[in-house]
C-alpha positions in Angstrom: -15.0 -15.4 -59.5 -18.3 -15.6 -61.6 -20.9 -17.7 -60.1 -23.9 -19.7 -62.0 -26.5 -22.0 -60.9 -25.0 -25.3 -62.1 -28.5 -26.8 -62.2 -29.1 -24.9 -65.3 -26.0 -26.9 -67.0 -26.1 -30.3 -65.9 -26.9 -31.8 -69.2 -23.3 -30.3 -70.6 -21.3 -32.3 -68.1 -22.4 -35.5 -69.5 -18.9 -36.6 -71.3 -17.3 -33.7 -69.2 -14.7 -34.8 -66.4 -13.7 -34.2 -63.1 -10.1 -33.0 -63.0 -9.8 -32.9 -59.1 -11.5 -33.2 -55.7 -10.5 -31.6 -52.6 -12.2 -32.9 -49.5 -11.9 -31.5 -45.9 -14.4 -32.1 -43.2 -18.1 -31.2 -44.5 -16.5 -29.4 -47.9 -15.8 -30.8 -50.9 -15.1 -29.2 -54.1 -14.9 -30.7 -57.7 -12.8 -28.8 -60.2 -14.7 -29.9 -63.4 -14.8 -29.7 -67.1 -18.1 -29.8 -69.3 -18.2 -31.6 -72.5 -17.5 -29.0 -75.9 -20.8 -26.5 -76.0 -21.2 -25.2 -79.3 -21.8 -21.3 -80.0 -25.3 -21.7 -80.8 -26.0 -23.7 -77.3 -24.2 -21.0 -75.3 -27.5 -18.8 -74.8 -26.4 -17.4 -71.6 -22.7 -16.1 -73.2 -20.9 -18.1 -70.6 -17.3 -17.9 -70.4 -16.0 -20.9 -72.4 -11.9 -22.2 -72.5 -10.2 -22.3 -75.5 -11.7 -26.0 -76.3 -15.5 -24.5 -75.9 -16.0 -26.3 -72.5 -17.1 -24.6 -69.1 -14.2 -24.7 -66.6 -15.1 -24.7 -63.1 -15.5 -25.7 -59.1 -18.8 -27.0 -57.8 -18.3 -26.2 -54.0 -20.6 -28.5 -51.9 -20.7 -27.4 -48.0 -22.8 -29.4 -45.1 -22.1 -32.3 -46.4 -23.1 -35.0 -44.0 -23.4 -38.3 -46.1 -21.5 -40.1 -49.1 -22.4 -43.1 -50.7 -20.5 -45.0 -53.3 -22.4 -48.1 -55.0 -24.9 -47.2 -52.6 -22.8 -48.0 -49.4 -22.0 -45.0 -46.9 -18.1 -44.4 -47.0 -16.8 -42.4 -44.2 -13.0 -41.5 -45.7 -12.8 -38.3 -47.6 -13.0 -38.3 -51.2 -9.7 -37.8 -53.1 -8.5 -38.8 -57.2 -7.5 -41.8 -58.1 -6.6 -41.5 -61.4 -5.6 -38.1 -63.5 -9.5 -37.9 -64.3 -12.9 -39.3 -63.9 -15.5 -39.0 -67.1 -18.4 -37.9 -66.0 -21.6 -40.1 -67.5 -24.1 -38.6 -65.6 -24.4 -35.5 -62.8 -27.6 -34.8 -61.3 -28.7 -32.4 -58.7 -31.9 -32.8 -57.1 -33.0 -31.1 -53.6 -29.6 -31.3 -51.5 -28.5 -34.6 -53.3 -25.7 -34.7 -55.8 -25.5 -38.0 -58.0 -22.5 -38.7 -59.9 -21.8 -41.4 -62.4 -17.9 -41.5 -62.8 -15.5 -43.8 -65.2 
């Protein structure tokens, strides 16, 4: 499995998708797909899907706080629909912020 630092690529996930969520205890895994990336933007020669997108999994370990609309939630995250459109994905310090539809 090829690993990359997603912090360098968060802007490509604007208009991308969350395909699946696996949440077990303090570990959450997001299966994600970026928006389309043109060949001239792919300066790091990332392996792209046949749709010119990045597909992969974002692993979060040691998660101790989840909030939704500024309220803490205690139940495991799960998909409510087949996919979720990503409006914004931001990673800062040890915080992941997702704005989804």
